[in-house]
Every structure is written in C-alpha cells, then in structure tokens.
MARKELUM-112934 format. One record per residue (C-alpha): residue number from 0; x, y negated, z negated. Coordinates in nm, 3 decimals, always signed. Each point is the difference from the previous one (the first is absolute). Layout:
MARKELUM-112934
+-----+---------+---------+---------+
|   n |      px |      py |      pz |
+-----+---------+---------+---------+
| NUM |       X |       Y |       Z |
...
+-----+---------+---------+---------+
end
This chain:
MARKELUM-112934
+-----+---------+---------+---------+
|   n |      px |      py |      pz |
+-----+---------+---------+---------+
|   0 | +11.240 | +12.030 | -16.395 |
|   1 |  -0.072 |  +0.206 |  +0.309 |
|   2 |  +0.199 |  +0.287 |  -0.147 |
|   3 |  -0.226 |  -0.001 |  -0.308 |
|   4 |  -0.314 |  +0.008 |  +0.216 |
|   5 |  +0.137 |  +0.288 |  +0.204 |
|   6 |  +0.088 |  +0.192 |  -0.315 |
|   7 |  -0.345 |  -0.064 |  -0.144 |
|   8 |  -0.165 |  +0.119 |  +0.324 |
|   9 |  +0.205 |  +0.322 |  -0.006 |
|  10 |  -0.082 |  +0.051 |  -0.366 |
|  11 |  -0.375 |  -0.039 |  +0.065 |
|  12 |  +0.019 |  +0.235 |  +0.301 |
|  13 |  +0.191 |  +0.259 |  -0.205 |
|  14 |  -0.244 |  -0.014 |  -0.291 |
|  15 |  -0.297 |  +0.025 |  +0.239 |
|  16 |  +0.144 |  +0.300 |  +0.181 |
|  17 |  +0.092 |  +0.164 |  -0.329 |
|  18 |  -0.354 |  -0.048 |  -0.132 |
|  19 |  -0.144 |  +0.140 |  +0.321 |
|  20 |  +0.229 |  +0.302 |  -0.017 |
|  21 |  -0.095 |  +0.059 |  -0.363 |
|  22 |  -0.371 |  -0.013 |  +0.084 |
|  23 |  +0.046 |  +0.241 |  +0.289 |
|  24 |  +0.192 |  +0.247 |  -0.217 |
|  25 |  -0.229 |  -0.019 |  -0.301 |
|  26 |  -0.333 |  -0.020 |  +0.183 |
|  27 |  -0.231 |  +0.290 |  +0.070 |
|  28 |  +0.102 |  +0.199 |  +0.307 |
|  29 |  -0.236 |  -0.040 |  +0.291 |
|  30 |  -0.183 |  +0.320 |  +0.075 |
|  31 |  -0.253 |  +0.021 |  +0.276 |
|  32 |  -0.312 |  +0.189 |  -0.096 |
|  33 |  -0.180 |  +0.207 |  +0.255 |
|  34 |  -0.361 |  -0.102 |  +0.027 |
|  35 |  -0.240 |  +0.252 |  -0.135 |
|  36 |  -0.244 |  +0.134 |  +0.251 |
|  37 |  -0.341 |  -0.149 |  -0.058 |
|  38 |  -0.286 |  +0.240 |  +0.005 |
|  39 |  -0.334 |  -0.124 |  +0.120 |
|  40 |  -0.350 |  +0.134 |  -0.027 |
|  41 |  -0.247 |  -0.054 |  +0.280 |
|  42 |  -0.375 |  +0.003 |  -0.007 |
|  43 |  -0.239 |  -0.008 |  +0.297 |
|  44 |  -0.351 |  -0.125 |  -0.070 |
|  45 |  -0.285 |  -0.001 |  +0.249 |
|  46 |  -0.242 |  -0.286 |  -0.056 |
|  47 |  -0.325 |  -0.119 |  +0.153 |
|  48 |  +0.070 |  -0.265 |  +0.260 |
|  49 |  -0.163 |  -0.289 |  -0.184 |
|  50 |  +0.197 |  -0.289 |  -0.146 |
|  51 |  -0.135 |  +0.026 |  -0.354 |
|  52 |  +0.082 |  +0.372 |  -0.031 |
|  53 |  +0.350 |  -0.045 |  +0.144 |
|  54 |  +0.069 |  -0.295 |  -0.230 |
|  55 |  -0.118 |  +0.196 |  -0.303 |
|  56 |  +0.233 |  +0.292 |  +0.085 |
|  57 |  +0.294 |  -0.234 |  +0.070 |
|  58 |  -0.045 |  -0.175 |  -0.336 |
|  59 |  -0.046 |  +0.329 |  -0.183 |
|  60 |  +0.317 |  +0.157 |  +0.136 |
|  61 |  +0.199 |  -0.325 |  -0.024 |
|  62 |  -0.084 |  -0.028 |  -0.369 |
|  63 |  +0.138 |  +0.352 |  -0.049 |
|  64 |  +0.335 |  -0.092 |  +0.158 |
|  65 |  -0.066 |  +0.131 |  +0.351 |
|  66 |  +0.115 |  -0.204 |  +0.301 |
|  67 |  -0.186 |  +0.010 |  +0.331 |
|  68 |  +0.248 |  +0.098 |  +0.272 |
|  69 |  -0.224 |  +0.083 |  +0.296 |
|  70 |  -0.356 |  +0.019 |  +0.128 |
|  71 |  -0.088 |  +0.279 |  +0.236 |
|  72 |  -0.329 |  +0.038 |  +0.181 |
|  73 |  -0.067 |  +0.371 |  -0.059 |
|  74 |  -0.288 |  +0.096 |  +0.226 |
|  75 |  -0.057 |  -0.364 |  +0.102 |
|  76 |  -0.287 |  -0.042 |  -0.247 |
|  77 |  +0.170 |  +0.040 |  -0.338 |
|  78 |  +0.321 |  -0.192 |  -0.066 |
|  79 |  +0.272 |  +0.176 |  -0.196 |
|  80 |  +0.192 |  -0.211 |  -0.248 |
|  81 |  +0.350 |  +0.132 |  -0.060 |
|  82 |  +0.153 |  -0.098 |  -0.335 |
|  83 |  +0.350 |  +0.046 |  -0.140 |
|  84 |  +0.116 |  -0.005 |  -0.362 |
+-----+---------+---------+---------+
end
C-alpha cells in the first residue's frame, strides 16, 4: 500500500514538473523594456496674492491637466505658481 502511495506521489511530482517545464518553454520570453523618458512642460504663472484669484488660477490650470508643483514668492508681493504637465 505504501509503495502505491509513493509511486503516486512520484507520478504527480513528475507530471507537475513536466507541465511547469512545458509552460516555461512555450511561454513568452521575458524581455525587460527600458522606460521611455517622460517629457514635461512647465508653466510659471504670477497671480495676485488674494485667495480668490489664486483659487481661480489653480482650478483653471488643474482642469487643463496641469499639476501644481511649487509656489515661489517672486518679489514677495506676487506669488508664482509653477505647474507641470
């Protein structure tokens, strides 16, 4: 009885390894693709330093696909919004 179990275990192991080998041989070869360099556009917008004006500009550029990446205080009176797309 134990001999039959051992034979069955070896048979299952052999079939499993054979199936795995077949899949490895017949499958698509793995090829690593180099990532394409992304190209970004940048836009710098000076705005009046009031909340409503800044919010309007942020919404306007955001709706066009621009992402705010930085805020710079140009001459300390007019903020510069720096967008990336």
